[in-house]
Structure formats: structure tokens, C-alpha cells
N, C-alpha and C positions, 0 to 999 in steps of 0.2 A: 542246571537252568535250561528251560525249554528254548528251542531254536525258533526263529521267526516262522518257518513253515509250519512247525507244530502249533505255534500260537494261532496262526490263521485257521488251522483245522479245528483246534480245540475250542476257539471262541468264534467260529465262523458265523453263527446266528447273530451273536451280539454285534460283531463288527459290521455285518450286512445291515442290520437295523440302524446302526449309527450312520453308515454311509447314506442309506436311503433318506434318513431324516435330514442330513445336511444338504443333499441334493434337492429335496422338497422345499427346504427353506432358502434355497438359492445361495448357499455359501459359495464363495469363489473356489475355483479348482485348487488354487494354491492353499487356501485355508483347509479344504478337505484333505489334501495330501499331507499338510503339516499336522493336522489334528489326528489323522489316522496313524501317522508315524509315531506321534507322542503316546497315543493310547496303546499301540502295539508294544512299544517299549515298556510302558507301565505294566501291561498284562504279562509280559515276559518275566518281569521281576516278581509277579505273583505266583509263578511256577505251577500253573494249573488250578489255582484256588478258584472256587466258584465266585462269579461276579457278585452274587448276593451276600457272600460271606466276607467281603473285603471291608476293613474298618478304616477309620480316620488315621489310626496309627500306621497302617500299611501305606496309606497315601503319603503321610509325613515322612516315613522312612525312605520312600522312593524319591521324594523331592529333596531330601537331605543328601541322598546319594548323587543326585544330579548336581547339587551345589558342590559337593566334595570332589566331583570329577572335573571341576574347573569352569562349569557353565555359569553365565552371568544371571543376574536377577531377572532380566527380561525373559530369557529363555525358560527359567524355572517357572515364572508366572504363566507363560504360554502353555507349558505342560500342565500346570494346575487347571487352567481354563479348559483345556482339552478333556481332562479327566472329569471335571465338573459337568461339562456338557454331555459327555458320554453317559454319566450316571443320570442326568436329567432325562436322556432318551431311554435308558433302561427302566426308569420309574414309569415313564409314559407308556411303555409297552409291557409293563408289569413283569419285567425280568428281575428287578430289584425293588426294594421298598424304601430305601433311604440312600442319600447321597453322601458318601464318606468324605468328599472333598468340599462340601458346601461351607463348612464353618472354619476351614483352615485359612489363616491370614496370608495374604500375598507378601512376597519379599519386598522390602523397601527399595525404591529406585530413586536415585538422586534427581530430584525434580528440577534443580537449577543448573543442570549440566548444559553447558553452552555447545551448540553444534559448531563444528569447524567449517570454515567457508573460505572461498577465494575472493579477494578484493576484485573489483570490477576490472582493473587493469590486467590482472593475471587471468581472469576469466576470458577476457578478450584475446589475450595472448594465446590461450589454448586453441582458439579457433584458427589462428594463423599457423599453428604447429602441426595440424592434422595433415597427413599426406598418405599417398598410396594409390592403388589402382581404382579404388571405389571412393574417391575423394568427396564427391558431392553427397553421396549417401551417408558417409561417415560424418561429414560436417553437419548435415541435417539431423542426424541422431544426437550428436552432442549439443547442437543448438536447441533442440526440443527440451533437453534436460536443463540446459544452462539459462535459456531465455524464456522458457514456458513452464518450467518446473515439473516436467513429466518424470514419473518413476521409470525404472528400467522396464518393469512389466508392462507399463502403459505404452512405452515405445514399441515393444514387441507385439502388443495386441492391436496396434493402430492399423486400420483399414483405409483403403483409398476413399471410400464413401464418407469417412469421418472428416475429410478435408473439404470444406465448403469454399470453393474458390471465388464464388460470386459474393458471398457474405463475409469472406475473410475470417472465418471462424474454424476452430478445430474442436470436434467432439471427442472427449477423452473418457474411456471406460476405466474407472479407478477401482479401489478396493470395494469388495462387496458388490461388484458390477454396477456401481453408481456412476452416473454420467455427470460430467461437467463440461461447460462450453467456454472455450478460450477465444477472445478476440485476438487476432494476429496482427502484429505490426507489419508494415509493408515489406520489410526486409525478410521476415519469416515466410510470408506468403510467397514471395519470389523464390526463396530457397526451396520451399516444398514443391513448387511447380517445376523447378529445375530437377529436383530429385525424382519426380514422377517421369519426367522426360527421359532420364537416364536409368530408369528402373529396369532391373534384370527381369527377363521373362521367366515366370515360375514354371516348374516342371509339372507339378501336381495341380489338379483342378481345385482342390481344397484350399490351396494357397493363392488362388487367383486374386482375391481381394486384399491380400496383405500389402501394406504400404511399403515395407522394407523387405527386400528379398536378398538372401545371402548368395555367395558365389556358388553354393551348392543348389541354387535355384529352388529354394523353399523359404518359407517365412523365417526371418532372422530369429535367432535364438537369444535367450537371456544371456547366455555365456558370451555370445558374439558381441552384444552391446557392451558388456563389461570389458571385453578385450579391447574394443575400440577406445573406451575410456582409459584403460590401463596404458595403452600405447601413447595416448595423448599426454597423460601425466608423466610418463617416462621422458618424453620430449621436453616437458615443462621443467623437470628436475635438471636436465642438461643445461637449459637456458638460465634457470634460476636455482642455483644450488641450495638456497635457503629452505627449499621444500624437501630436500633429501631427508629420508628417515621418517617423514610424516605419513600418517595413514590417509592415503588418497584413494577414494573409490568413486564409482559412478554417481553415488548418492550425494557426493559433495557438490555436484553441479546444482542439484535441487536446493541444497542448503544455501548455496551462493545466490541463487535466484531469489529465494525468500528474503535473505538478508539485504540484498540490493534494493528490493521493493520497499522495505521498511526504511532504509537509509534515505530513500528519495521521497519519504512522506506518505507512502501508501497507507490507506486505512486498514486496520487489522482485520476487519470483517472481509474486506475485499481480498486480502492475502489468503484468508481462510478458504474463500471460494475458489481462488485460482489454484491453490494447492490441493483442494479436494479433501480437506480435513473435516471430519464429522463433528469433532469437538474443538472449540476455539482454544481450549487449554493446550492442545497440541501445537497450535500456531504460536502460542505465547512464548515458546522456548526461543523464538527468534527475536523477542523484544530486547535481548541483551544489547542490540545495536542502538535501541532507543535510550537505554541506560548510559551507554557511552556518549551519546549525543548530549544528554542532560549533564553529564559530568564535564564535558568540554565547555558547555554553555556556562556552567557555574564557575569554572576556572577563570572565565573572563569577567566575572563580577568583582568589583572592587568597592566594598562597602565603605561609606564615609560615616563613621559612627561617632557622633559628638558626645561621647560618654567618658567621663573620668573614672577610672577604676579606683575604688576606695582604698586609700592607704598607699597609693603609688603615684608617680608623676607621669604615668602613661596617658596620652591623649590620642584618641582615635582620629585618623586623618582620612 
């Protein structure tokens, strides 16, 4: 099987066309990197076969190998999307005449899977458990995810200019470089102002606008944000052993934010806007809390049914 370096050389023209197309269509850097990785992996399995000669059977075999290696349905579908887009580009630039991934069905994903979340009392407890030399910075990072619903990448990409202190709003650049604007509660505004006051001076000019700076004096990394979350959850498990063994990641703060909004009666469309979901169906996975509320409400209903069941002595009361 061909090595990655050989793949890059053998399919250099095709991969360059693919990258140019994604840049021109303003795909996010993460999407570009992910799709390139998936397509390189696919081409590696083709072992030098011409792009124009690849068939739907080749694609299906590759996707089956991904599944058999233990990958989940979501990752398999992402790989399929990457291959499909790759061939769309190849057809556009007349490198291929057909898209072998076009008619392949996506793997089924459990649509009713409920996201795990922290109840408000434990979310608040996390804030009290953060400690360390960069306390204000780390509290602000966790608070943005827990009380504003930011993704890890959105925290990393945040710039000073995105924080409007006069208007008490935060401009967030989300997936696909789409912007959303969050009104900030007074506590968050005060916290972010304090974080700027204690902000570390960056070493490089390119990082001068970064809101969060690491101890290495550069824009904070995705891994550092995840590490702050992991340390916080480690402290939570010590205080509340019932969380031991559960899968807790930085994204759980965002889940908890969405869940808490709906518990408190927020409109589903408003939650969609605050989370930056393009499709409201993505937001609807959080409506499980509404189902729980409906169940609790119905448990309090005591019907007085004046109906005698035929053939029995039962009388509804």
C-alpha cells in the first residue's frame, strides 16, 4: 500500500485542486484539514488507481473498512462526505466524469440519542473548583462554554475586538466562519473585563488580538482549553464521586448550557441562534428536557373519571 508521501506526490494535482476549491468556497480550516485527511486516507487505499477509474464498489469497500476498524457512523459519514465533495471538484475540473460516492447511502445514526449534561448545581460547582496560577483566564474559558455555549474552537478563535464592552455583547465566529452575537449577562461582562486586565502579553505580533494567551505567550490552543476542562472535571469527580467513570469532555459544558436554557423555558429558535446551529433539527436533540418536564407534569394529573367499566364493580374516582 502506498505511503502518505507517495499519495501526496501521485495525486498532487487532484489534491491541490480540492484544496483550492475549499479555500475558494471559504470552508473553515478545520473542515479543510479534516476533508484532506479523509481523502488522502481514501486515495491511499486505492493504491495508485486513477481517480477517474474509481468505482462505487471501491468507495463502499473503503467505508466498510473504516467501520470494521471500529469507527462510528458519524466518522464514516464524514469520510463519505469528503469523498463525495472531492469527486464533485474532480468533475468540475474535468478530472473525472462521475461521482462514485454520490449514490451510496449514509450510515444510520441514532437520532434520539440524548446528550449528557451537568445539572445547574454541578455546573456551578465546576466554576468553584477551578484553581491554578491562571485562575481568572481559566474561569473565563470554562464560563464561556458553560454559560454562553461556545465550542472549544470558538474559545480559541476569540479576539479582543469580539468583546463589545459598551454593548455587552460577544461576537463568536462559529462553524463555516459564520458569526453569531451573544448578549452577555453582567457577570460574564465583568469576568471578561477582568480576564483582559490579567491577560498575558503575547510574544508574537500575529497573536496580539487573541483574547486568551497561554503561558507560552501565544494564542491559547485547542488542547489547552481541553486540558483546563479535564482538570476541572477531575476536581468535580473528587467532590462528587457519582461522576467517576462517566465520559466528561469540554463539550459537556455546551450541552449543559443548552439543556439549562430549555429547562428555564427558552424558545427553541432562540437556543438555535445562541448555539449557532444552522439547522434547528440539531438543536432539537436537547428537547429531551422538555419531554422530562411533560412527564413530570402528567404524573401530577389525577383524573376523576366517572366511568363504570362494563362487567366490573370498578368506579373511577
